[in-house]
N, C-alpha and C positions, 0 to 999 in steps of 0.2 A: 495573495500568494504573487509579488511581482517582481518581475527583472525575469520573467521567465523566456527560454532561448525558444525559437519557432517549432523546432523537436519537439517539445516540452508541449508547447501547446498545442500542434497538429496530434501528440499521443492521444492528449485529455477531448477530441472528437468523441465522441459517441455514434454509433453508427447502427441503423436502429431500423429492424425490416417487419418486428408487425408491433405495432399497442409501443410504450413508450422500455418493453426491453432492452439492453445495450449485448450485440452483437458481436461488438469487437471481442478480438483475439490477444492486445496489443496487453500491454504495463497498466494497468489499472483498472483495467477490465474483465472480462470473464477467464475463467481458471481456468489452465488447457490438461486434462488427464496427463497428461505428457508432465507438465510440469507438479504438477500435484506427486506424483511417482520418484520425478529428481529429488526434491523437497526432503521425503522422506527417505530418500534412500542415501544423503547426505547429513546425518545430524547433526556434524560437527562444525555444519555452516550457522547452525542461528542464533544470534545474535540479541539476548534481553535484552528489551527497555520497558521504557513509563510512557504512558502515551502523558504529553505537557500540553497539548493543545488540540481540538478536534475543531474544526469550521463546520456551516451547514453547504458545500460545496466540496465538501471529499479531502479537503487537505486538515494531514494529521502532523505534528510535531510532535516525533517520539525523541526522549534521551535515549542515548543505548549508557551501560551500562558502564561500557569501556572510557567513557565522557566524550564520545560522539553523538552533536546531535543533530540527524538528518528529518528534511523532510516529503513528507510522505505524499501520493493523493489516488485515492477509489472514486470511482465513479459512479458512485451511489453512496450518499449522507451516511453517515456512521455515527453522528452523534447519539442517535439511541442505542447506539451498544456500546460503543466507547464513550469512558467520560475523562479528566485529567485523575492523572494518576493509574491507572489502569494499566495492569501488565500482559505485555502484548512480547514474540519476540518477531522479530523480521533478518530472513533469508539474506546471508551477506552474498549470492549469488545467485540466487531465481528469483528475483522482488518477489517474496512471499510474504506477508504477516501474517501470522497465526495469532488468532483471541478465540482463549481455550484450545478445544477442538477444530474450529473451523478456520478454514484457513481462504486469504485472500489475494488476488494477486493485484500487485502494488506499483506506484509509478514511483523509483525513489529520483526525485527532483533533484536537491541539494544539500551539503548540507547548512546548515542553523549556524547564521553567521554571530 
């Protein structure tokens, strides 16, 4: 992913306290309990999508079913979980990616141009 703003680059920095486990709670890092609750309480804000591509450095390109395409990022590599064509959902308010029953905090970086 090129042309990232400094704010996006800063958000992508993992804070590690013990071992390799990320302790960050910003977009793209650990999921807060409150974030899980508010996404569950606002089901109408989920947007269905299909994975366009997944990179080993955490970038996920999504094609939303409404015609928009966006880049998202998660600190962990998801290439073993997601492949192109996988159905997912993106919460439009609380930067959360749903992969089946799993919920991940993601950074929504920019629309794909």
